[in-house]
A tleap script that builds the chain and sets N, CA, C and O, in Angstrom:
source leaprc.protein.ff14SB
mol = sequence {
  NMET ASN PHE GLU ASP ASN ASN LEU THR CYS
  CYS ASP GLN MET LEU PRO SER ILE ILE LEU
  TYR ILE ASP HIE GLU ILE PHE GLU ASN ASP
  GLU LEU ARG ALA LEU GLU ASN HIE PHE THR
  GLU CYS LEU GLY CYS LYS GLN VAL MET GLU
  GLN GLU THR ARG ASN LEU ASN LYS VAL ARG
  GLN LEU LEU CYS ASN ALA LEU SER GLU SER
  ALA PRO GLU ASP LEU THR ALA LYS ILE THR
  LEU GLN ILE GLU ASP LEU TYR ASN GLN MET
  LEU GLN SER ASN GLN PRO GLN THR ILE THR
  GLU PHE THR TYR THR GLN THR THR TYR THR
  GLU PHE THR PRO ASP GLY ALA THR GLN ILE
  GLU ILE THR SER GLU ILE ARG ARG GLU PHE
  PRO LEU CGLU
}
set mol.1.N position { 15.425 7.972 12.460 }
set mol.1.CA position { 16.351 8.790 11.533 }
set mol.1.C position { 17.128 8.075 10.772 }
set mol.1.O position { 18.233 7.814 11.246 }
set mol.2.N position { 16.845 7.624 9.584 }
set mol.2.CA position { 17.580 7.107 8.658 }
set mol.2.C position { 18.538 7.764 7.804 }
set mol.2.O position { 18.057 8.644 7.091 }
set mol.3.N position { 19.829 7.545 7.697 }
set mol.3.CA position { 20.422 8.138 6.494 }
set mol.3.C position { 20.828 7.125 5.546 }
set mol.3.O position { 20.429 5.960 5.567 }
set mol.4.N position { 21.762 7.696 4.587 }
set mol.4.CA position { 22.080 6.687 3.656 }
set mol.4.C position { 23.028 5.508 4.264 }
set mol.4.O position { 22.984 4.376 3.781 }
set mol.5.N position { 23.709 5.771 5.126 }
set mol.5.CA position { 24.441 4.560 5.575 }
set mol.5.C position { 23.588 3.878 6.585 }
set mol.5.O position { 24.083 2.925 7.187 }
set mol.6.N position { 22.212 4.294 6.881 }
set mol.6.CA position { 21.304 3.502 7.902 }
set mol.6.C position { 22.173 3.587 9.199 }
set mol.6.O position { 22.159 2.518 9.809 }
set mol.7.N position { 22.844 4.460 9.723 }
set mol.7.CA position { 23.155 4.682 10.902 }
set mol.7.C position { 22.399 5.825 11.627 }
set mol.7.O position { 22.103 6.897 11.099 }
set mol.8.N position { 22.140 5.481 12.838 }
set mol.8.CA position { 21.305 6.424 13.560 }
set mol.8.C position { 22.114 7.703 14.227 }
set mol.8.O position { 23.108 7.446 14.908 }
set mol.9.N position { 21.773 8.847 14.073 }
set mol.9.CA position { 22.407 9.893 14.457 }
set mol.9.C position { 21.463 10.807 15.474 }
set mol.9.O position { 20.422 11.377 15.146 }
set mol.10.N position { 22.026 10.808 16.679 }
set mol.10.CA position { 21.147 11.508 17.685 }
set mol.10.C position { 21.365 13.038 17.505 }
set mol.10.O position { 22.344 13.588 17.000 }
set mol.11.N position { 20.086 13.689 18.098 }
set mol.11.CA position { 19.959 15.340 17.910 }
set mol.11.C position { 21.532 15.709 18.528 }
set mol.11.O position { 22.264 16.461 17.884 }
set mol.12.N position { 21.965 15.125 19.799 }
set mol.12.CA position { 22.888 15.894 20.395 }
set mol.12.C position { 24.237 15.910 19.610 }
set mol.12.O position { 25.191 16.580 20.006 }
set mol.13.N position { 24.279 15.123 18.447 }
set mol.13.CA position { 25.464 15.074 17.598 }
set mol.13.C position { 25.197 16.026 16.312 }
set mol.13.O position { 26.080 16.315 15.504 }
set mol.14.N position { 23.984 16.428 16.244 }
set mol.14.CA position { 23.567 17.284 15.209 }
set mol.14.C position { 23.681 18.604 15.620 }
set mol.14.O position { 24.220 19.395 14.847 }
set mol.15.N position { 23.246 19.008 16.759 }
set mol.15.CA position { 23.036 20.406 17.378 }
set mol.15.C position { 24.431 21.313 17.232 }
set mol.15.O position { 24.361 22.491 16.880 }
set mol.16.N position { 25.553 20.742 17.496 }
set mol.16.CA position { 26.763 21.703 17.180 }
set mol.16.C position { 27.096 22.004 15.893 }
set mol.16.O position { 27.818 22.953 15.588 }
set mol.17.N position { 26.493 21.065 14.949 }
set mol.17.CA position { 26.676 21.637 13.472 }
set mol.17.C position { 25.557 22.536 13.056 }
set mol.17.O position { 25.694 22.993 11.922 }
set mol.18.N position { 24.535 22.879 13.672 }
set mol.18.CA position { 23.675 24.045 13.102 }
set mol.18.C position { 24.145 25.200 12.671 }
set mol.18.O position { 23.848 25.676 11.575 }
set mol.19.N position { 24.987 25.787 13.581 }
set mol.19.CA position { 25.717 27.053 13.283 }
set mol.19.C position { 26.629 27.085 12.275 }
set mol.19.O position { 26.752 28.105 11.597 }
set mol.20.N position { 27.337 26.035 12.066 }
set mol.20.CA position { 27.971 25.675 10.896 }
set mol.20.C position { 27.257 25.618 9.776 }
set mol.20.O position { 27.731 26.161 8.778 }
set mol.21.N position { 25.971 24.953 9.696 }
set mol.21.CA position { 25.213 24.985 8.472 }
set mol.21.C position { 24.568 26.155 8.312 }
set mol.21.O position { 24.326 26.489 7.152 }
set mol.22.N position { 24.172 26.979 9.341 }
set mol.22.CA position { 23.571 28.372 9.058 }
set mol.22.C position { 24.671 29.328 8.321 }
set mol.22.O position { 24.310 30.089 7.424 }
set mol.23.N position { 25.993 29.252 8.734 }
set mol.23.CA position { 26.937 29.830 8.227 }
set mol.23.C position { 27.751 29.345 6.786 }
set mol.23.O position { 28.771 29.902 6.379 }
set mol.24.N position { 27.211 28.420 6.242 }
set mol.24.CA position { 27.530 27.945 5.048 }
set mol.24.C position { 29.044 27.160 5.382 }
set mol.24.O position { 29.864 27.135 4.465 }
set mol.25.N position { 29.340 26.623 6.495 }
set mol.25.CA position { 30.637 26.125 6.758 }
set mol.25.C position { 30.597 24.761 6.648 }
set mol.25.O position { 31.548 24.249 7.238 }
set mol.26.N position { 29.935 24.049 6.173 }
set mol.26.CA position { 29.837 22.489 5.991 }
set mol.26.C position { 30.305 22.299 4.653 }
set mol.26.O position { 29.642 22.694 3.693 }
set mol.27.N position { 31.501 21.667 4.519 }
set mol.27.CA position { 31.934 21.531 3.162 }
set mol.27.C position { 31.774 20.053 2.554 }
set mol.27.O position { 31.750 19.802 1.349 }
set mol.28.N position { 31.675 19.182 3.524 }
set mol.28.CA position { 31.646 17.827 3.032 }
set mol.28.C position { 30.231 17.474 2.651 }
set mol.28.O position { 29.329 17.600 3.480 }
set mol.29.N position { 30.005 17.044 1.451 }
set mol.29.CA position { 28.526 16.796 1.019 }
set mol.29.C position { 27.845 15.657 1.806 }
set mol.29.O position { 26.628 15.736 1.974 }
set mol.30.N position { 28.538 14.586 2.311 }
set mol.30.CA position { 27.864 13.698 3.039 }
set mol.30.C position { 27.372 14.194 4.276 }
set mol.30.O position { 26.351 13.707 4.761 }
set mol.31.N position { 28.070 15.226 4.906 }
set mol.31.CA position { 27.829 15.787 6.208 }
set mol.31.C position { 26.615 16.781 6.065 }
set mol.31.O position { 25.724 16.902 6.907 }
set mol.32.N position { 26.695 17.395 5.016 }
set mol.32.CA position { 25.735 18.436 4.668 }
set mol.32.C position { 24.280 17.678 4.388 }
set mol.32.O position { 23.246 18.040 4.949 }
set mol.33.N position { 24.343 16.618 3.476 }
set mol.33.CA position { 23.154 15.806 3.315 }
set mol.33.C position { 22.583 15.414 4.569 }
set mol.33.O position { 21.444 15.756 4.883 }
set mol.34.N position { 23.381 14.653 5.361 }
set mol.34.CA position { 22.844 14.008 6.480 }
set mol.34.C position { 22.068 15.027 7.445 }
set mol.34.O position { 20.981 14.745 7.948 }
set mol.35.N position { 22.758 16.279 7.656 }
set mol.35.CA position { 22.341 17.306 8.350 }
set mol.35.C position { 20.942 17.709 7.783 }
set mol.35.O position { 19.983 17.736 8.554 }
set mol.36.N position { 20.809 17.987 6.617 }
set mol.36.CA position { 19.521 18.300 5.871 }
set mol.36.C position { 18.474 17.241 5.833 }
set mol.36.O position { 17.269 17.482 5.753 }
set mol.37.N position { 19.044 15.966 5.898 }
set mol.37.CA position { 17.840 14.893 6.049 }
set mol.37.C position { 17.398 14.955 7.485 }
set mol.37.O position { 16.205 14.875 7.777 }
set mol.38.N position { 18.327 15.092 8.366 }
set mol.38.CA position { 17.801 15.183 9.715 }
set mol.38.C position { 16.861 16.279 10.120 }
set mol.38.O position { 16.092 16.112 11.066 }
set mol.39.N position { 16.902 17.490 9.376 }
set mol.39.CA position { 16.005 18.491 9.580 }
set mol.39.C position { 14.736 18.104 8.994 }
set mol.39.O position { 13.680 18.471 9.510 }
set mol.40.N position { 14.770 17.397 7.967 }
set mol.40.CA position { 13.418 16.847 7.228 }
set mol.40.C position { 12.643 16.011 8.360 }
set mol.40.O position { 11.417 16.030 8.468 }
set mol.41.N position { 13.442 15.328 9.133 }
set mol.41.CA position { 12.882 14.211 10.146 }
set mol.41.C position { 12.710 14.617 11.458 }
set mol.41.O position { 11.866 14.094 12.186 }
set mol.42.N position { 13.518 15.600 11.852 }
set mol.42.CA position { 13.370 15.977 13.118 }
set mol.42.C position { 12.841 17.255 13.226 }
set mol.42.O position { 13.584 18.173 12.878 }
set mol.43.N position { 11.618 17.557 13.667 }
set mol.43.CA position { 11.026 18.895 13.710 }
set mol.43.C position { 11.780 19.818 14.828 }
set mol.43.O position { 11.872 21.037 14.683 }
set mol.44.N position { 12.314 19.120 15.959 }
set mol.44.CA position { 12.889 19.756 17.175 }
set mol.44.C position { 14.145 20.469 16.663 }
set mol.44.O position { 14.290 21.649 16.981 }
set mol.45.N position { 15.009 19.907 15.950 }
set mol.45.CA position { 16.200 20.195 15.327 }
set mol.45.C position { 15.978 21.388 14.229 }
set mol.45.O position { 16.644 22.422 14.181 }
set mol.46.N position { 14.998 21.063 13.434 }
set mol.46.CA position { 14.624 22.205 12.482 }
set mol.46.C position { 14.177 23.340 12.986 }
set mol.46.O position { 14.418 24.386 12.384 }
set mol.47.N position { 13.505 23.344 14.083 }
set mol.47.CA position { 13.032 24.499 14.950 }
set mol.47.C position { 14.299 25.211 15.590 }
set mol.47.O position { 14.475 26.429 15.619 }
set mol.48.N position { 14.977 24.437 15.993 }
set mol.48.CA position { 16.325 25.473 16.694 }
set mol.48.C position { 17.200 25.849 15.465 }
set mol.48.O position { 17.834 26.892 15.627 }
set mol.49.N position { 17.364 25.250 14.319 }
set mol.49.CA position { 18.041 25.845 13.220 }
set mol.49.C position { 17.118 27.012 12.730 }
set mol.49.O position { 17.690 28.085 12.537 }
set mol.50.N position { 15.979 26.961 12.538 }
set mol.50.CA position { 15.237 28.277 12.032 }
set mol.50.C position { 15.281 29.410 13.146 }
set mol.50.O position { 15.424 30.589 12.819 }
set mol.51.N position { 15.154 29.018 14.465 }
set mol.51.CA position { 15.394 30.117 15.672 }
set mol.51.C position { 16.757 30.740 15.436 }
set mol.51.O position { 16.902 31.960 15.357 }
set mol.52.N position { 17.674 29.939 15.335 }
set mol.52.CA position { 19.079 30.258 15.285 }
set mol.52.C position { 19.420 31.356 14.098 }
set mol.52.O position { 20.107 32.363 14.270 }
set mol.53.N position { 18.774 30.937 12.814 }
set mol.53.CA position { 18.754 31.651 11.872 }
set mol.53.C position { 18.372 32.996 12.019 }
set mol.53.O position { 19.096 33.955 11.752 }
set mol.54.N position { 17.013 33.060 12.526 }
set mol.54.CA position { 16.439 34.376 12.894 }
set mol.54.C position { 17.198 35.020 13.951 }
set mol.54.O position { 17.093 36.245 14.003 }
set mol.55.N position { 17.924 34.458 14.785 }
set mol.55.CA position { 18.832 35.298 15.696 }
set mol.55.C position { 19.948 35.581 15.029 }
set mol.55.O position { 20.462 36.661 15.320 }
set mol.56.N position { 20.433 34.983 14.284 }
set mol.56.CA position { 21.773 35.471 13.546 }
set mol.56.C position { 21.310 36.601 12.593 }
set mol.56.O position { 21.949 37.652 12.640 }
set mol.57.N position { 20.385 36.510 11.829 }
set mol.57.CA position { 19.827 37.734 11.050 }
set mol.57.C position { 19.677 38.883 11.903 }
set mol.57.O position { 20.216 39.944 11.589 }
set mol.58.N position { 18.966 38.765 12.994 }
set mol.58.CA position { 18.711 40.031 13.850 }
set mol.58.C position { 19.973 40.669 14.280 }
set mol.58.O position { 20.116 41.890 14.234 }
set mol.59.N position { 20.972 39.788 14.734 }
set mol.59.CA position { 22.287 40.356 14.930 }
set mol.59.C position { 22.977 41.036 14.044 }
set mol.59.O position { 23.580 42.078 14.301 }
set mol.60.N position { 22.918 40.360 12.696 }
set mol.60.CA position { 23.315 41.261 11.604 }
set mol.60.C position { 22.682 42.590 11.137 }
set mol.60.O position { 23.277 43.482 10.534 }
set mol.61.N position { 21.479 42.585 11.480 }
set mol.61.CA position { 20.725 43.617 11.008 }
set mol.61.C position { 20.938 44.775 12.101 }
set mol.61.O position { 20.875 45.953 11.748 }
set mol.62.N position { 21.202 44.401 13.495 }
set mol.62.CA position { 21.518 45.314 14.560 }
set mol.62.C position { 23.150 45.891 14.152 }
set mol.62.O position { 23.453 47.084 14.140 }
set mol.63.N position { 23.910 44.975 13.893 }
set mol.63.CA position { 25.338 45.417 13.625 }
set mol.63.C position { 25.160 46.449 12.353 }
set mol.63.O position { 25.597 47.595 12.457 }
set mol.64.N position { 24.608 46.076 11.339 }
set mol.64.CA position { 24.586 47.103 10.034 }
set mol.64.C position { 23.985 48.269 10.434 }
set mol.64.O position { 24.546 49.274 9.997 }
set mol.65.N position { 22.733 48.516 11.334 }
set mol.65.CA position { 22.467 49.895 11.739 }
set mol.65.C position { 23.373 50.410 12.647 }
set mol.65.O position { 23.539 51.628 12.722 }
set mol.66.N position { 24.043 49.552 13.418 }
set mol.66.CA position { 25.066 50.316 14.176 }
set mol.66.C position { 26.250 50.909 13.572 }
set mol.66.O position { 26.804 51.913 14.020 }
set mol.67.N position { 26.640 50.232 12.498 }
set mol.67.CA position { 27.833 50.522 11.795 }
set mol.67.C position { 27.441 51.483 10.932 }
set mol.67.O position { 28.315 51.789 10.120 }
set mol.68.N position { 26.373 52.084 10.833 }
set mol.68.CA position { 25.831 53.267 9.760 }
set mol.68.C position { 25.645 54.462 10.455 }
set mol.68.O position { 25.344 55.479 9.830 }
set mol.69.N position { 25.817 54.476 11.944 }
set mol.69.CA position { 25.432 55.652 12.897 }
set mol.69.C position { 26.421 56.489 12.899 }
set mol.69.O position { 27.527 56.018 13.161 }
set mol.70.N position { 26.316 57.851 12.630 }
set mol.70.CA position { 27.411 58.854 12.871 }
set mol.70.C position { 27.530 59.113 14.441 }
set mol.70.O position { 26.675 58.804 15.271 }
set mol.71.N position { 28.621 59.673 14.666 }
set mol.71.CA position { 28.882 60.231 16.015 }
set mol.71.C position { 27.863 61.437 16.295 }
set mol.71.O position { 27.444 62.109 15.352 }
set mol.72.N position { 27.506 61.672 17.511 }
set mol.72.CA position { 26.559 62.640 17.663 }
set mol.72.C position { 27.355 63.912 17.551 }
set mol.72.O position { 28.561 63.972 17.791 }
set mol.73.N position { 26.515 65.051 17.124 }
set mol.73.CA position { 27.254 66.241 16.930 }
set mol.73.C position { 27.664 66.873 18.174 }
set mol.73.O position { 28.682 67.564 18.127 }
set mol.74.N position { 27.063 66.758 19.246 }
set mol.74.CA position { 27.820 67.235 20.635 }
set mol.74.C position { 29.116 66.589 20.936 }
set mol.74.O position { 30.050 67.171 21.488 }
set mol.75.N position { 29.128 65.316 20.532 }
set mol.75.CA position { 30.542 64.650 21.024 }
set mol.75.C position { 31.712 65.241 20.049 }
set mol.75.O position { 32.879 65.455 20.379 }
set mol.76.N position { 31.118 65.454 18.761 }
set mol.76.CA position { 32.224 65.900 17.868 }
set mol.76.C position { 32.686 67.420 17.994 }
set mol.76.O position { 33.805 67.827 17.683 }
set mol.77.N position { 31.665 68.179 18.488 }
set mol.77.CA position { 31.953 69.481 18.980 }
set mol.77.C position { 32.829 69.484 20.193 }
set mol.77.O position { 33.664 70.383 20.288 }
set mol.78.N position { 32.730 68.557 21.152 }
set mol.78.CA position { 33.488 68.571 22.443 }
set mol.78.C position { 34.798 68.141 22.281 }
set mol.78.O position { 35.710 68.684 22.905 }
set mol.79.N position { 35.017 67.091 21.399 }
set mol.79.CA position { 36.393 66.674 21.047 }
set mol.79.C position { 37.010 67.802 20.255 }
set mol.79.O position { 38.147 68.100 20.621 }
set mol.80.N position { 36.480 68.530 19.196 }
set mol.80.CA position { 37.019 69.529 18.642 }
set mol.80.C position { 37.495 70.694 19.472 }
set mol.80.O position { 38.500 71.353 19.206 }
set mol.81.N position { 36.593 70.923 20.629 }
set mol.81.CA position { 37.075 72.216 21.733 }
set mol.81.C position { 38.222 71.711 22.391 }
set mol.81.O position { 39.176 72.446 22.647 }
set mol.82.N position { 38.197 70.512 22.681 }
set mol.82.CA position { 39.499 70.039 23.538 }
set mol.82.C position { 40.834 69.929 22.743 }
set mol.82.O position { 41.907 70.246 23.257 }
set mol.83.N position { 40.725 69.477 21.501 }
set mol.83.CA position { 41.925 69.660 20.608 }
set mol.83.C position { 42.413 71.183 20.512 }
set mol.83.O position { 43.588 71.508 20.685 }
set mol.84.N position { 41.450 72.018 20.238 }
set mol.84.CA position { 41.886 73.380 20.093 }
set mol.84.C position { 42.299 73.828 21.313 }
set mol.84.O position { 43.295 74.550 21.285 }
set mol.85.N position { 41.733 73.566 22.548 }
set mol.85.CA position { 42.400 74.006 23.800 }
set mol.85.C position { 43.837 73.606 24.044 }
set mol.85.O position { 44.741 74.349 24.427 }
set mol.86.N position { 43.902 72.436 23.788 }
set mol.86.CA position { 45.271 71.738 23.691 }
set mol.86.C position { 46.249 72.546 22.958 }
set mol.86.O position { 47.312 72.869 23.489 }
set mol.87.N position { 45.964 72.862 21.852 }
set mol.87.CA position { 46.598 73.547 20.690 }
set mol.87.C position { 47.071 75.025 21.387 }
set mol.87.O position { 48.201 75.508 21.446 }
set mol.88.N position { 45.970 75.482 21.819 }
set mol.88.CA position { 46.250 76.835 22.034 }
set mol.88.C position { 47.207 76.925 23.450 }
set mol.88.O position { 47.994 77.846 23.666 }
set mol.89.N position { 46.979 75.814 24.334 }
set mol.89.CA position { 47.900 75.908 25.695 }
set mol.89.C position { 49.382 75.418 25.242 }
set mol.89.O position { 50.319 75.610 26.016 }
set mol.90.N position { 49.599 74.770 23.961 }
set mol.90.CA position { 50.830 74.413 23.458 }
set mol.90.C position { 51.645 75.613 23.109 }
set mol.90.O position { 52.820 75.761 23.447 }
set mol.91.N position { 50.794 76.640 22.263 }
set mol.91.CA position { 51.199 77.735 21.813 }
set mol.91.C position { 51.652 78.880 22.980 }
set mol.91.O position { 52.565 79.696 22.848 }
set mol.92.N position { 50.870 78.738 24.021 }
set mol.92.CA position { 51.068 79.884 25.110 }
set mol.92.C position { 52.149 79.579 25.936 }
set mol.92.O position { 52.660 80.454 26.636 }
set mol.93.N position { 52.607 78.269 25.928 }
set mol.93.CA position { 53.767 77.908 26.996 }
set mol.93.C position { 55.082 78.541 26.468 }
set mol.93.O position { 55.222 78.758 25.264 }
set mol.94.N position { 55.877 78.783 27.218 }
set mol.94.CA position { 57.284 79.182 26.954 }
set mol.94.C position { 58.333 78.444 26.304 }
set mol.94.O position { 59.376 78.904 25.839 }
set mol.95.N position { 57.898 77.109 26.324 }
set mol.95.CA position { 58.922 76.224 25.787 }
set mol.95.C position { 58.946 76.120 24.282 }
set mol.95.O position { 57.912 76.178 23.616 }
set mol.96.N position { 60.132 75.968 23.765 }
set mol.96.CA position { 59.996 75.788 22.103 }
set mol.96.C position { 59.176 74.467 21.919 }
set mol.96.O position { 59.249 73.515 22.697 }
set mol.97.N position { 58.384 74.516 20.797 }
set mol.97.CA position { 57.615 73.425 20.399 }
set mol.97.C position { 57.979 73.019 18.942 }
set mol.97.O position { 58.079 73.818 18.010 }
set mol.98.N position { 58.153 71.747 18.871 }
set mol.98.CA position { 58.121 71.136 17.753 }
set mol.98.C position { 56.731 70.144 17.663 }
set mol.98.O position { 56.438 69.214 18.415 }
set mol.99.N position { 56.101 70.580 16.675 }
set mol.99.CA position { 54.690 69.946 16.359 }
set mol.99.C position { 54.805 68.875 15.484 }
set mol.99.O position { 55.062 69.261 14.343 }
set mol.100.N position { 54.695 67.520 15.614 }
set mol.100.CA position { 54.424 66.403 14.602 }
set mol.100.C position { 53.009 66.151 14.786 }
set mol.100.O position { 52.438 66.231 15.874 }
set mol.101.N position { 52.447 65.833 13.650 }
set mol.101.CA position { 51.115 65.542 13.625 }
set mol.101.C position { 51.083 63.852 13.188 }
set mol.101.O position { 51.645 63.499 12.151 }
set mol.102.N position { 50.421 62.915 14.019 }
set mol.102.CA position { 50.328 61.784 13.618 }
set mol.102.C position { 48.639 61.484 13.290 }
set mol.102.O position { 47.687 61.825 13.991 }
set mol.103.N position { 48.620 60.913 12.300 }
set mol.103.CA position { 47.122 60.424 12.042 }
set mol.103.C position { 46.715 59.151 11.773 }
set mol.103.O position { 47.210 58.561 10.813 }
set mol.104.N position { 45.714 58.516 12.616 }
set mol.104.CA position { 45.530 57.006 12.146 }
set mol.104.C position { 43.992 56.905 11.886 }
set mol.104.O position { 43.101 57.230 12.671 }
set mol.105.N position { 43.881 56.474 10.835 }
set mol.105.CA position { 42.523 56.107 10.353 }
set mol.105.C position { 42.237 54.782 10.051 }
set mol.105.O position { 42.974 54.148 9.296 }
set mol.106.N position { 41.127 54.235 10.621 }
set mol.106.CA position { 40.841 52.804 10.424 }
set mol.106.C position { 39.463 52.741 9.746 }
set mol.106.O position { 38.565 53.393 10.279 }
set mol.107.N position { 39.223 52.132 8.790 }
set mol.107.CA position { 37.935 52.035 8.342 }
set mol.107.C position { 37.491 50.533 8.074 }
set mol.107.O position { 38.251 49.677 7.620 }
set mol.108.N position { 36.156 50.324 8.417 }
set mol.108.CA position { 35.488 48.899 8.351 }
set mol.108.C position { 34.514 48.938 7.421 }
set mol.108.O position { 33.627 49.790 7.445 }
set mol.109.N position { 34.588 48.197 6.702 }
set mol.109.CA position { 33.301 47.846 5.886 }
set mol.109.C position { 32.930 46.544 6.048 }
set mol.109.O position { 33.684 45.582 5.904 }
set mol.110.N position { 31.584 46.496 6.394 }
set mol.110.CA position { 31.075 45.153 6.591 }
set mol.110.C position { 29.708 44.855 5.691 }
set mol.110.O position { 28.778 45.661 5.728 }
set mol.111.N position { 29.645 43.734 4.937 }
set mol.111.CA position { 28.820 43.480 3.996 }
set mol.111.C position { 28.032 42.090 4.281 }
set mol.111.O position { 28.662 41.034 4.229 }
set mol.112.N position { 26.653 42.102 4.582 }
set mol.112.CA position { 26.035 40.656 4.852 }
set mol.112.C position { 25.163 40.539 3.516 }
set mol.112.O position { 24.253 41.297 3.182 }
set mol.113.N position { 25.657 39.388 2.804 }
set mol.113.CA position { 25.111 39.026 1.605 }
set mol.113.C position { 23.918 38.301 1.731 }
set mol.113.O position { 23.722 37.640 2.751 }
set mol.114.N position { 22.985 38.347 0.702 }
set mol.114.CA position { 21.650 37.488 0.792 }
set mol.114.C position { 21.837 36.055 1.311 }
set mol.114.O position { 21.051 35.490 2.071 }
set mol.115.N position { 22.951 35.541 0.821 }
set mol.115.CA position { 22.958 33.980 0.831 }
set mol.115.C position { 23.579 33.783 2.241 }
set mol.115.O position { 23.913 32.620 2.468 }
set mol.116.N position { 23.825 34.767 3.331 }
set mol.116.CA position { 24.052 34.493 4.421 }
set mol.116.C position { 25.756 34.687 4.727 }
set mol.116.O position { 26.193 34.404 5.843 }
set mol.117.N position { 26.553 35.130 3.770 }
set mol.117.CA position { 27.915 35.125 3.859 }
set mol.117.C position { 28.114 36.768 4.350 }
set mol.117.O position { 27.419 37.732 4.030 }
set mol.118.N position { 29.304 36.722 5.231 }
set mol.118.CA position { 29.582 38.036 5.710 }
set mol.118.C position { 31.067 38.321 5.040 }
set mol.118.O position { 31.906 37.447 4.825 }
set mol.119.N position { 31.202 39.612 4.779 }
set mol.119.CA position { 32.530 39.999 4.175 }
set mol.119.C position { 32.849 41.374 4.889 }
set mol.119.O position { 32.086 42.340 4.908 }
set mol.120.N position { 34.093 41.308 5.469 }
set mol.120.CA position { 34.563 42.368 6.387 }
set mol.120.C position { 35.822 42.767 5.767 }
set mol.120.O position { 36.658 41.907 5.489 }
set mol.121.N position { 36.059 44.227 5.487 }
set mol.121.CA position { 37.277 44.776 4.994 }
set mol.121.C position { 37.670 45.708 5.748 }
set mol.121.O position { 36.939 46.687 5.898 }
set mol.122.N position { 38.932 45.626 6.410 }
set mol.122.CA position { 39.609 46.616 7.160 }
set mol.122.C position { 40.555 47.339 6.485 }
set mol.122.O position { 41.405 46.676 5.892 }
set mol.123.N position { 40.632 48.698 6.417 }
set mol.123.CA position { 41.781 49.284 6.026 }
set mol.123.C position { 42.305 50.167 7.049 }
set mol.123.O position { 41.515 50.707 7.823 }
set mol.124.N position { 43.664 50.390 7.143 }
set mol.124.CA position { 44.164 51.250 8.207 }
set mol.124.C position { 45.175 52.173 7.345 }
set mol.124.O position { 45.655 51.840 6.262 }
set mol.125.N position { 45.411 53.393 8.019 }
set mol.125.CA position { 46.547 54.320 7.474 }
set mol.125.C position { 46.855 54.948 8.573 }
set mol.125.O position { 45.993 55.388 9.335 }
set mol.126.N position { 48.256 55.070 8.797 }
set mol.126.CA position { 49.211 55.787 9.621 }
set mol.126.C position { 49.590 56.976 8.789 }
set mol.126.O position { 49.804 56.758 7.596 }
set mol.127.N position { 49.703 58.200 9.238 }
set mol.127.CA position { 50.357 59.171 8.369 }
set mol.127.C position { 51.093 60.167 9.392 }
set mol.127.O position { 50.469 60.559 10.379 }
set mol.128.N position { 52.158 60.499 9.208 }
set mol.128.CA position { 53.160 61.323 10.013 }
set mol.128.C position { 53.435 62.569 9.232 }
set mol.128.O position { 53.812 62.467 8.064 }
set mol.129.N position { 53.259 63.840 9.843 }
set mol.129.CA position { 53.585 64.888 9.180 }
set mol.129.C position { 54.511 65.857 10.036 }
set mol.129.O position { 54.089 66.325 11.094 }
set mol.130.N position { 55.666 66.120 9.601 }
set mol.130.CA position { 56.658 66.950 10.287 }
set mol.130.C position { 56.471 68.307 10.074 }
set mol.130.O position { 55.801 68.707 9.122 }
set mol.131.N position { 56.993 69.046 10.857 }
set mol.131.CA position { 56.987 70.546 10.675 }
set mol.131.C position { 57.964 71.095 9.725 }
set mol.131.O position { 59.014 70.482 9.534 }
set mol.132.N position { 57.711 72.214 9.102 }
set mol.132.CA position { 58.819 72.806 8.131 }
set mol.132.C position { 59.614 73.400 9.138 }
set mol.132.O position { 59.186 73.888 10.184 }
set mol.133.N position { 61.055 73.319 8.688 }
set mol.133.CA position { 61.985 73.737 9.670 }
set mol.133.C position { 62.668 75.126 9.033 }
set mol.133.O position { 63.531 75.736 9.665 }
savepdb mol mol.pdb
quit
């Protein structure tokens, strides 16, 4: 395996860089060129890179599918019933009640672009509502 600087580079030194290569995280042109040259000369490392690429794409696909699933209707119904039961218990107790509502919402948006990049956007909101006195 000859590179521009005529140094030999063994596969053991290349393998840790494969994931960085797949994720487009190698920014040094010399390192990138050396790795791509190695793939053209070493079928074993090229096969490892291609398999890792397939694995990563499968994980991305599974994540995308999982993130787009809604909660089952029966789970939503159970949670709603439990909240209503707790609220009714609070109303029936003889102790004075001050109800303060806290709402916490977190939204995660994940995008996998065709070039292999991943963009994740997380937004959070905490809201507190006080009762009218």
